[in-house]
N, C-alpha and C positions, 0 to 999 in steps of 0.2 A: 461532366463537371469541369469547371474552369481551373485547370491545374495551377496556372500562374497566380490567380487570385487566392487560391487555397494556401499555397506556399508563402505568398506575401503575408497573409494574415498569421500564419504559423510563426514566421520570423518576427513579426511584431510582438506576438505573445511571449516568445522565449526571451526577448529583450527586457521584459518586465520582471523585476525581482519579486519573488513570492515565497520566501522561506517559510517553514512552519511557524505558526503564530503571527505571521505578518503577511497574510494573504489579502488584506483589505483593499489595497490599491488595484490589484489584479481583479478582485471581485467586482469592483465598481465598473471596470471596463467590460467585464463579461456580462454584467446586468444590462448595460446599454446595448451590447451586441445581440443579446437574447431578445430584448424587447423589439429590436428592429426586425427580427425574424418573425415575431408574433407571439412570443411567450408572455404569459403572465408570470411575474417573478416575485418571489418572496425570499426573505432571509430568516432562518430560524435562530434560536438563542444558543446554539451549540458553542458559539464563540465565548460566551460568558462562562460556560462550564469548562471549556478547554483552555481558556486564557489567550484566545486569539483576538485579533482586532476585527474579525468578522465572523459571522456564522456561516453555515452551509447555504449555498444558493439552491433554491428549488424552483424549477421552471415548469409551467403547465402549458401545453399546447392542445387545445380542444380539437376533438375529432368525432368520428362516428361512435355513438354510444353503444352500438351493438357489438363493437369490437373490444376485446379485452385490453385494458390499458397496459402499456409496457414502460419500463424505466431504463434510462441509460445513465451511467455514472462514470466520472473520472475525478481525480483529486486536483485541487488547485495548488497545494503546497509542493515545494521541492526541497531536496537536500541542498547542502552547501558544498562548495562555493558557488553562489548564484548571483553575485553582484557584477554588473557591467558585462553581461554575456554578449559576445560578438559572434553571431552565427556566420558561417561561411559555407559555400556550396562548391564541392569539387567532384566532378563527374557524376552528378546526380545524388551525391551523398552530403547530408547536412551535418555539420559538427561545429564545435566551438573553436574559435581562433586562438583563444588564450587559455590560461589555466583555470577554467571554470567548467562546470557541467554544461550540457546543452539545454536541459530541462524538457527534453522530449517526454520524459517521465514526470508529469503526465500530460504535458500540454499537447502532445500529439494525439492523445486520447480526447482531449477537450475539443481540439479543432476538427477532428473526424466526426465527433458527435454533432457539433453545430453545423458543419458543412453538409453532412448527410441529411439532416433535418431540413436545412435550407433548400436543398435540392428537392425534397419532397414537396415543400411549400411552393416553390417557384414553378414546379411542373404540375401542380394541382393533382398530385398522386393521392388517391384515397387512403385514409389512415384512421386509426382509432385515437383515443387520447394518448398523448405522449408526455411522460414526465422525465425531467432531467435533474439530476442531483450532482452538483459539484461540491465535493467535501473539503473540509479543512483538516489540517494536522494528521493526515494519513501516515506520513512518513515517521511520525514520532509516537505512534500508539493507536492509530485508527480512531482517533477521538471524534472526528467528524461523523463517521458512521455510528459510533457508539452513542453519541449524544444527538443524533438526528431525531427530529420530531416525526416519529412514524405515523402519528395520527394524520399527518398531512399527505401521506403516500397512499394511493389507491392501487397501485400496481402489485401484482403477485410475482412478476418476473423482472429481474434486473440484469442488464447486460453491462458488465464493468469492463471498460477499455483501459487496461493497465498492466498487461503482461509483457515482459521482455521476450525477445525471440521472434521467430518468423510469424507473419500473418498466417492464420490457420491453426495455430496453437490455441487450445482452449483448456484452461485449468478447471478440471472437473472434480478434483480432490485437493484439499489443502490441510496443513497441519494445525494442531493446537500449539500455542506457545505459553510458556511460563517464564516470568522474569523473577530472578532471585536476588534480592538486595541484602547484603550482609555487612556487618561491622564486627570485626574481631577486636577484642579488648585485651590490651597487655598492661604492662607496668613500666613506667618511665624510670630510667636510672642513667647515671653518667656512663657513657660507653667506654671511657678510658680508665676511670677510677674504680667503679664497682658495677660492671655490667652484670655480674652474677645476681645482683639484687633486683634486676629487671626481668620482664617478660616481653620479648619482642613479638608484637602482634603480626608483623610482616612474616616472621618465621612461622608463626602458627598458621597463618593463611597459606603459606607455601607448603607446609606439611599436608594441609587438607587438599590443596590443588594437586599435589603430586599423587595422591591416592585416587583421584577422580578419573573415570573414563570420560574423555572429552572429544570434541569434533565429531567425526562420523561414528556413530554408535552402531547403527545397522542401516538397512536400506530405507527405513522409515523414520529414523530418529537421529537427531544431532544435539550437540551441547557445546557451549562456548563461554569463555571468559571475555568480557568486553572491556572492563575498566578496572584498574587497580590504583588506589592512592592511599597514602598513609605516612606516618612519621612526620617529624618537623625539622630534624637536623641529623647530620651523620654522627655527632657526638652524643646523641641521646638515643637510648633504647626505645624503639617505636612503641608508643602506648596504644596506637590504634592502626587499623588497616581496613579500608572499605573496598569491597570487591563486588562487582556487578556481573552476574551470570545470566544466561538464558538457556532454555532447553525447548526443543520442538519435536513433535512426532505426529505422523498421520494416524497413530494409534494412541488413544488417550490412556489406555492401561500402561503402555510402554512409557509414555510421558511421565506418568505418576511414579513409575518405577525408577526412571532416571533422576527425577527431582529428589525422591527419597534417598537414592544413593548419594547424591551430592550433599544433601543435608546431613546425612549420617557421617560422611567424611569430615565435614566441618565440625560437627559436634564431638567426634572422637578426637580430632586434633586439639580442640580447645581443652578437652578433659585431660589429655596427656600433658599439657603445659600448665595445668591448673589455672586456666584463664576461662573466658566465656566468649560466646559469639551470639550476636543478635541476627536473626534470620527472618526475612519477610518474603513470602512467595506470593506473587501476583499472577493470576491466570489472565493473560492478555487477550486471548481470543480462542474460540472453540474450533474443532475440526469441522470440515464439511465434506460430503461425498455425494455427488449426483449420480443417480441411476442412469444407465445408458438410454433408457426409454423416456426420460424426462422431456416434456414438451419443449422446454427452452432449448435443449440440445438438438432436438429435431429441427427447430426453427433455425438455429445457427447452421447446422449441417446443410440444410436445403438452401439457405442464403449463400453459403460459401460455394456450393456447387454451381449456383446460378452465375456467380461472378468469377468462376474458375480459380477458386482458392482451395487447396487441399485441406480437408477437415482432419485435425490431429488432436484428439482429446488426450489429456495426460494429467498426472498428478503434479503438484508443485511443492517445493519446500519452503516457499515464502508465504507470508500472510498479506492479506489485503482487505479492503472494504467488503469483499465477497464473503469472507468468513463471518463478518458481523451481520451482513444481510441475511445469510442463510440461518444464522442463529436467531433472527427476528422474524422468521416466517416467510421471507422472500426466497424464491428459487433463483439463485444468482450464479453466474459463471463469468470467469475473467477471460477476455479475448486478447490474444497476442496482437500487437500493433506494429511490429517491425522495428522496435528500438533495440539497440544493443549497447553494452557497456554502461548501463544505467548505474547511477550512484558513483560515477567516476568522471574524470576529465576526458576520458576516451569515449564518452557517450556519442552515438551517432544514429541517424535514421535516413533511409532513402526517401527522396521526394515522392517517388511512385508509390511507396508503401503508405504514405500519408493519404494520398488520393484514393488508393485502393481501399483503405480502411473506411474512408468516408462513403465510398460506394457500397461497402458492406453494411454500414449503418442504414443507408437508404433502402437497401434490399431487404434487410431484416424487417423494417417497418412495412414495406410493401407486401412481403410474404405473410406477415401476421394477418393482414387484411384479406389477402387472397385465400389463405387457408380457412379463415372463418367462412367465407362465402362459398368455398368448395364443399364445406361440410354441411 
């Protein structure tokens, strides 16, 4: 593979701003690049449902019909700050020059998929049908995969290139997540003249939070407060407070127990202050767990062995499109692509790891074909 060409294209991609809900410009460039490789490209209507300026990109590359089709996936959207990214390379490491992310999450996954498939095409390596899905709004709720038109997907296996950490890491188990949206209701009063006539909603929320078990609950479960806002002025007893929570667990029974604990803490605090609280619990995505003998994992392990990458299956505490795919009948695993510091201005990735991941994509495709003919 041509390392210089791959890295040049990656740098072009990271310079394109594509925050969640505004992936459209990047999508247009990807569509053109995919068509040059030979893909038939369609865009589904997920954007209308998610509120983005584009839908998911779905690419089809025809191959041997006797070979089971496979799917590769990465997401187009990035976290912020992602405007005017200036990538620089120091000693083989790519990072952002200024106070922005790099957007290797997940443009390193995208470039590896396209370059790996391009290598297959240019070298006339036999393959089955290949599907590529580049999703929208992954970072804000996995909306692209949630609203994906699954009737357009033929594959039963999905290789998702979106995990932080060393190449060779494979996420084979992931947590379910619940988001808890709350609004505490108090009673306004003048804070200096008659505060005793008011009920401070922020105080009610604080009482509830103080009673909650939060952060690391156990080896499988976490919980967090993400956003707090409320009140209108320091001289007014706050009549409302809005608090956003989340909880995750690899065990859905533990997740339900943690959510119930948090809800009970809020309801009890509201009762003690003679106020009330509105609580809405959204189940964001389900757990998944792949058996060690799943064919997709055997394919990944064999491909990694062929390109001298250590195979390291592991659970993860993060959610991804993989959760949604497994919940919709696809066997999906997330592969580590060598990015570090994701979601921060310290994000970086090695040039060699981008190229190595592209080689892994090509080897997975080749091995699926070889495995079929050996059987």
